[in-house]
C-alpha positions in Angstrom: 131.0 186.1 318.8 133.8 188.1 317.2 136.2 185.8 315.3 139.4 186.4 313.4 140.9 184.0 310.8 144.5 184.1 309.8 145.0 182.5 306.4 142.4 182.3 303.6 143.4 179.0 301.9 141.2 175.9 301.7 140.9 175.7 305.5 140.9 179.4 306.4 138.4 180.6 303.9 136.0 177.8 304.6 136.3 178.7 308.3 135.5 182.3 307.5 132.4 181.7 305.5 130.9 179.0 307.7 131.6 180.9 311.0 129.7 183.8 309.4 127.0 181.5 308.3 126.3 180.3 311.8 126.0 183.8 313.1 129.5 185.0 314.2 131.2 188.3 313.1 134.2 187.2 311.2 137.3 189.1 310.0 139.7 187.2 307.6 143.2 188.2 306.7 146.1 186.8 304.6 149.7 187.6 303.9 148.7 187.7 300.2 147.2 191.2 299.7 146.0 190.3 296.2 144.0 187.5 297.7 142.4 189.8 300.3 141.4 192.2 297.6 139.9 189.4 295.6 137.9 188.2 298.6 136.6 191.8 299.3 135.1 191.7 295.8 133.4 188.4 296.6 135.6 186.2 294.4 137.1 183.0 295.8 140.7 182.1 294.8 139.8 178.5 294.4 136.8 176.3 293.6 134.7 174.6 296.3 131.0 173.8 295.9 128.9 176.4 297.7 131.8 178.5 298.7 131.1 181.6 296.7 127.5 181.6 297.6 128.4 181.8 301.3 131.1 184.3 300.6 128.6 186.7 299.0 126.1 186.1 301.7 128.5 186.9 304.5 129.8 190.0 302.8 126.2 191.2 302.0 124.8 190.7 305.5 127.9 192.3 307.1 129.0 189.3 309.2 132.1 188.8 307.1 135.0 191.1 306.2 138.5 190.9 305.0 141.5 193.2 305.8 145.2 193.6 305.8 145.2 195.8 308.8 146.7 193.7 311.7 145.1 195.9 314.4 141.7 195.6 312.8 142.0 191.8 312.6 142.8 191.3 316.4 140.6 194.1 317.9 138.3 192.7 320.5 138.2 189.2 319.0 137.2 186.4 321.3 138.6 183.6 319.0 141.7 183.9 316.8 142.0 181.0 314.3 145.4 180.1 312.9 144.7 178.6 309.5 148.0 179.2 307.6 149.9 176.6 305.6 152.4 174.1 307.1 154.2 172.9 304.0 156.9 170.2 304.2 160.5 171.1 304.5 163.1 169.2 302.5 163.4 166.8 305.5 159.7 166.2 305.5 159.1 168.0 308.7 156.3 170.5 308.8 157.4 174.1 308.2 155.9 176.1 311.0 157.3 179.5 310.2 153.9 180.9 309.2 152.4 179.7 312.5 155.1 181.4 314.5 154.6 184.7 312.5 150.9 184.6 313.2 151.5 184.0 316.9 153.9 187.0 317.0 151.4 189.1 315.1 148.6 188.2 317.5 150.8 189.0 320.5 151.8 192.4 319.1 148.3 193.6 318.5 146.1 191.8 321.0 144.3 194.1 323.4 142.6 191.7 325.7 141.7 188.1 326.5 141.3 185.8 323.5 141.4 182.1 322.5 144.1 181.4 320.0 142.9 178.3 318.1 145.3 176.1 316.0 143.3 174.9 313.0 146.3 174.3 310.8 147.6 170.7 310.8 150.6 170.8 313.1 152.7 168.2 314.9 152.2 167.6 318.6 154.0 170.1 320.7 153.2 173.1 318.4 150.8 174.7 320.9 153.6 174.8 323.5 155.7 176.7 321.0 152.8 179.1 320.3 152.4 179.7 324.0 156.1 180.5 324.4 156.0 182.9 321.5 153.0 184.7 323.0 154.8 184.9 326.3 158.0 186.3 324.8 156.2 188.9 322.7 153.6 190.0 325.4 154.5 188.8 328.9 151.9 191.2 330.2 149.0 189.5 328.3 150.2 186.0 327.7 148.2 184.4 330.5 145.0 185.9 329.0 145.7 184.3 325.6 144.4 180.7 325.8 145.9 178.4 323.2 143.7 175.5 322.0 143.9 172.9 319.3 140.9 172.7 317.0 142.0 170.6 314.0 139.9 170.6 310.8 138.5 167.4 309.3 137.5 168.8 305.9 137.2 167.0 302.6 137.9 169.1 299.6 134.7 169.1 297.5 132.6 168.7 300.6 134.2 171.2 302.9 131.1 173.4 303.4 129.1 170.3 304.4 131.8 169.0 306.7 132.0 172.4 308.4 128.3 173.0 308.9 127.3 169.4 309.6 130.5 167.7 310.9 130.7 164.1 312.2 132.7 165.5 315.1 134.4 168.7 316.4 137.7 168.2 318.2 138.9 170.7 320.8 142.1 170.3 322.8 142.6 172.7 325.7 144.4 173.0 329.0 141.9 175.3 330.7 138.2 175.3 331.4 138.0 178.8 330.0 139.4 177.6 326.7 136.8 174.8 326.5 134.0 177.2 327.5 134.7 179.7 324.7 135.0 177.0 322.1 131.7 175.4 323.3 130.0 178.8 322.8 131.6 179.2 319.4 130.3 175.9 318.1 127.0 175.9 319.9 124.9 176.5 316.8 126.4 173.3 315.3 126.4 171.1 318.4 122.8 172.1 319.1 122.0 170.3 315.8 123.6 167.1 317.0 127.3 167.4 316.1 129.6 165.5 318.5 132.0 167.7 320.4 135.1 165.8 321.6 137.3 167.5 324.3 140.8 166.4 325.0 144.2 167.7 326.1 146.1 169.6 323.4 148.7 167.0 322.6 146.0 164.4 322.0 144.1 166.7 319.7 147.2 167.6 317.7 148.2 164.0 317.3 144.7 162.8 316.4 144.6 164.9 313.2 147.8 163.3 311.9 146.6 159.9 313.0 143.3 160.2 311.1 145.0 161.3 307.9 147.6 158.6 308.1 145.0 155.9 308.7 142.9 157.0 305.7 146.0 157.1 303.5 146.8 153.6 304.7 143.3 152.3 303.7 143.8 153.7 300.2 147.3 152.2 299.8 145.9 148.8 301.1 143.3 148.9 298.4 145.9 149.7 295.8 148.2 146.9 296.9 145.2 144.6 296.9 144.5 145.7 293.3 148.0 144.5 292.2 147.3 141.1 293.8 143.8 140.9 292.4 145.0 141.5 288.8 147.5 138.7 289.2 145.0 136.3 290.8 142.1 137.1 288.4 140.0 138.5 291.2 137.8 141.6 291.4 139.2 144.2 293.8 135.9 146.1 293.8 133.9 143.1 295.0 136.7 142.3 297.6 136.4 145.9 298.9 132.6 145.5 299.1 133.1 142.3 301.2 135.6 144.0 303.4 133.4 147.1 303.7 130.4 145.1 304.9 132.4 144.4 308.1 131.5 147.3 310.5 135.0 147.1 311.9 136.5 148.0 308.5 134.0 150.1 306.6 133.8 150.6 302.8 135.1 154.3 302.7 138.6 154.8 301.3 138.9 151.3 300.0 138.6 152.3 296.3 141.7 151.2 294.3 143.0 153.6 291.7 145.8 156.1 291.1 146.2 156.7 294.8 145.8 159.7 297.0 147.1 163.2 296.2 146.3 166.7 297.2 148.1 168.9 299.8 147.1 167.1 303.0 147.8 163.3 302.9 151.3 163.4 301.4 152.4 166.3 303.6 150.8 165.0 306.8 152.1 161.4 306.3 155.7 162.8 306.0 155.3 165.1 308.9 153.9 162.3 311.1 156.8 160.0 310.1 159.3 162.7 311.1 157.5 163.5 314.3 157.6 159.8 315.3 161.4 159.8 314.4 161.9 162.8 316.7 160.1 161.0 319.5 162.3 157.9 319.1 159.9 155.6 317.2 160.4 154.2 313.7 157.0 154.3 312.1 158.0 152.3 309.0 154.4 151.6 308.1 154.0 155.2 307.1 156.8 155.1 304.5 155.4 151.9 303.1 152.0 153.6 302.6 153.7 156.4 300.7 155.7 153.9 298.6 152.5 151.9 297.6 150.9 155.2 296.7 153.6 156.1 294.2 153.5 152.5 292.9 149.8 153.1 292.0 150.6 155.8 289.4 153.4 153.6 287.9 151.0 150.7 287.7 148.6 152.8 285.6 151.4 154.0 283.4 152.5 150.4 282.8 149.0 149.4 281.9 148.8 152.1 279.3 152.2 151.0 277.9 151.0 147.4 277.8 147.8 148.4 275.9 149.6 150.5 273.3 153.0 148.7 273.1 155.1 151.9 272.4 154.2 155.2 274.0 156.3 157.4 271.8 154.2 159.4 269.4 150.9 158.1 270.8 148.2 160.5 271.7 146.8 159.8 275.2 143.7 161.6 276.7 143.5 162.1 280.4 140.0 162.7 281.8 140.4 164.4 285.2 143.4 166.5 286.3 142.4 167.5 289.8 143.5 165.1 292.6 139.8 164.4 293.3 136.4 165.4 292.0 134.6 168.6 293.0 137.8 170.6 293.4 140.3 172.5 291.2 143.2 171.5 293.4 146.0 169.9 291.4 148.7 169.8 294.1 150.4 166.4 294.0 147.6 165.2 291.7 148.2 161.5 290.7 146.8 162.5 287.3 149.5 165.0 286.7 152.2 162.6 287.9 150.9 160.2 285.3 151.0 162.9 282.7 154.6 163.7 283.4 155.6 160.0 283.1 153.8 159.7 279.8 155.3 162.9 278.4 158.8 161.7 279.4 158.2 158.6 277.3 157.4 160.7 274.2 153.6 160.5 274.3 151.4 163.4 273.4 149.1 164.0 276.4 145.8 165.9 276.2 143.8 166.5 279.3 140.3 167.7 280.4 138.9 168.5 283.8 135.6 170.4 284.7 137.4 172.8 287.1 141.2 172.3 287.1 142.3 173.2 283.6 144.2 176.5 284.3 145.9 175.1 287.4 146.9 171.9 285.5 148.3 173.9 282.6 150.3 175.9 285.1 151.8 172.8 286.7 152.4 170.9 283.4 152.9 173.4 280.5 153.5 170.7 278.0 150.0 169.3 278.6 147.5 170.0 275.8 144.1 171.2 277.1 140.8 170.1 275.7 137.5 172.0 276.2 135.4 168.9 276.8 135.9 165.1 277.1 135.0 164.4 273.4 137.6 166.9 272.2 140.1 165.2 274.4 139.2 161.8 273.0 139.4 162.9 269.3 142.2 160.9 267.7 143.6 159.6 271.0 145.0 156.1 271.0 144.0 155.6 274.6 141.5 157.3 277.0 142.5 157.3 280.7 140.0 157.9 283.5 142.2 159.6 286.1 139.7 161.4 288.3 136.2 160.1 289.0 134.1 163.2 288.2 130.4 162.3 287.9 130.1 163.7 284.4 132.6 161.0 283.1 130.2 158.2 284.3 127.5 159.8 282.1 129.5 160.2 278.9 128.1 159.1 275.5 130.4 156.1 275.1 129.4 155.4 271.5 130.5 159.0 270.7 133.7 158.5 272.7 134.5 155.3 270.8 134.0 156.9 267.4 136.3 159.8 268.4 139.2 157.5 269.6 141.8 156.3 267.1 141.9 153.0 269.1 139.0 151.8 271.3 141.2 151.6 274.4 140.2 152.8 277.9 142.4 152.5 280.9 140.1 153.1 283.9 142.2 154.3 286.8 139.1 154.8 289.0 136.9 151.8 288.1 133.9 154.0 287.1 132.6 151.7 284.3 131.1 148.2 284.3 133.5 145.8 282.4 130.5 143.9 280.9 129.1 147.1 279.4 132.5 148.1 278.1 132.8 144.7 276.4 129.3 145.1 274.9 130.4 148.5 273.5 133.5 147.0 271.9 136.2 148.6 274.0 139.5 147.2 275.0 139.0 148.0 278.6 141.7 147.9 281.3 140.3 148.6 284.8 142.2 148.6 288.1 142.4 145.4 290.1 139.9 143.7 287.8 140.1 141.5 284.8 140.7 143.4 281.5 138.3 143.1 278.6 139.7 142.5 275.1 
């Protein structure tokens, strides 16, 4: 099938390369001309495991192209994906200006029947707005432009896997034609056993926000539980294991730590809360989830302060600057929120991350950058595990101890065994577990 993708961010570019990988002819475009030029050269503007390999493969076999020509993007495309950003406004509502601009662009240049698929995370009711925009711009063609909702459920760091072997594919449509075209589109994936769920459009739009809000709630529950566990002398990791053994609960997203970050959860939680307010319902639980998430960073800060007494003049090493492992994304990263708090208290903060160093430095210029974990630890009064990259689990801890000025580790992700830390002679402060002195 001939497919167009508007927007080449984390959702759009993954859609481009994976649609090409399963056999479709894909044309990607973006308002950022420099990004399009970069992609034409086979270079990804962000890190995602496996992404550049599929990008090169698609360009080489001719199934994937990128352009800034609006007529070339739309020409004879059976499916037109909207994958542009929906950042929060000051009010917390989703900013849908880019979605409207794409809808207008599609209407201006469309030459025949197509499916317009919302893949950006949008509030319920957006498809109706897209339909109105198409009708205003092209009343002669609007009835042949089927709008569907096809939310993404991608995890940064595992986005290729989630696209090619998803747990489920969700399509919301109001016409059999729309469903039929999307079935054809995803047939190479559903033939391998992926579940295809078909609903009305409003349900599909709302389901995406509901999923993200629920996952954020699980993380905040684990972090609130960590605060209680520390006071009660319990082990939050073992409690989460007990909870996770219940099939009604599940173990995923019950890891206590510095909280969630990134672009999606904070933005979508706010947008969902504002949507509920618009619809006349006070979804106060969502605001409490966000409050507990902010509290998690403060709790880690307070633990560092407790371990060191005074922060002013102390050198603190942060291992992990991205909001999660296997990405270079530092947007709303809890690690950088912690760095800003420590810097404000007069500490000298040095950070290391396997992928996110340039992005982190751009966000927090005062941050000193280290080339590896051992350089970060050199002379530091405290080492903080802020992102649970696998390489941090495998560090030579004897070498780390000899590099540190004080043998103090604050583990914001519970990646180490407290007994092993005790045997190595560290003052170890985990999250939601008893400290080791």
